[in-house]
C-alpha positions in Angstrom: 71.0 -153.2 115.0 70.6 -149.6 113.8 72.2 -146.5 115.0 69.2 -145.7 117.2 68.8 -149.0 119.0 70.5 -148.0 122.2 68.5 -144.8 122.9 66.0 -145.2 125.7 63.3 -143.0 124.2 63.4 -144.9 120.9 63.2 -148.3 122.7 60.2 -146.9 124.6 58.6 -145.6 121.4 59.1 -148.9 119.6 57.6 -150.9 122.4 54.6 -148.6 122.6 54.2 -148.8 118.8 54.0 -152.6 119.1 51.2 -152.1 121.6 49.2 -149.9 119.2 50.3 -146.4 120.2 51.1 -143.8 117.5 53.0 -140.6 117.9 50.5 -137.7 117.7 52.8 -134.9 118.8 56.2 -134.1 120.2 57.7 -131.0 121.8 60.7 -129.6 123.6 60.1 -128.1 127.0 63.2 -126.0 127.3 62.1 -124.4 130.6 62.3 -127.8 132.3 64.9 -129.4 130.0 62.7 -132.2 128.8 61.5 -133.6 125.4 58.0 -135.0 125.4 56.4 -137.5 123.0 52.7 -137.8 123.1 51.2 -141.1 122.0 47.7 -142.4 121.5 46.3 -145.8 120.9 43.3 -145.1 118.7 41.7 -148.5 119.3 41.6 -148.2 123.1 41.6 -144.4 123.2 44.5 -144.5 125.8 47.2 -141.9 125.7 50.7 -141.9 127.1 53.7 -139.6 127.3 57.4 -140.5 126.9 59.7 -138.0 128.5 63.4 -137.7 127.9 66.3 -135.3 127.7 66.3 -132.7 125.0 69.4 -134.3 123.5 67.7 -137.7 123.2 64.7 -135.8 121.8 66.9 -134.6 118.9 67.9 -138.2 118.2 64.2 -139.2 118.3 63.4 -136.6 115.7 66.2 -137.9 113.5 64.8 -141.4 114.0 61.3 -140.4 113.0 62.6 -138.6 109.9 64.5 -141.8 108.9 61.4 -144.0 109.0 59.0 -141.7 107.2 
């Protein structure tokens, strides 16, 4: 297990990635205290959004940097 394995947003992202979704954009919505990750499956043209806390969003950004 890695340091990110217990974070809900990362679990959701990894499961979505297995289903063919790729992260196309993420943003912090400070007005509503949310972090949003926008995903798209380019084969099916479906899109989805994962929403979490801003704190978990910061961890998500660290995770993304660690895998790129």
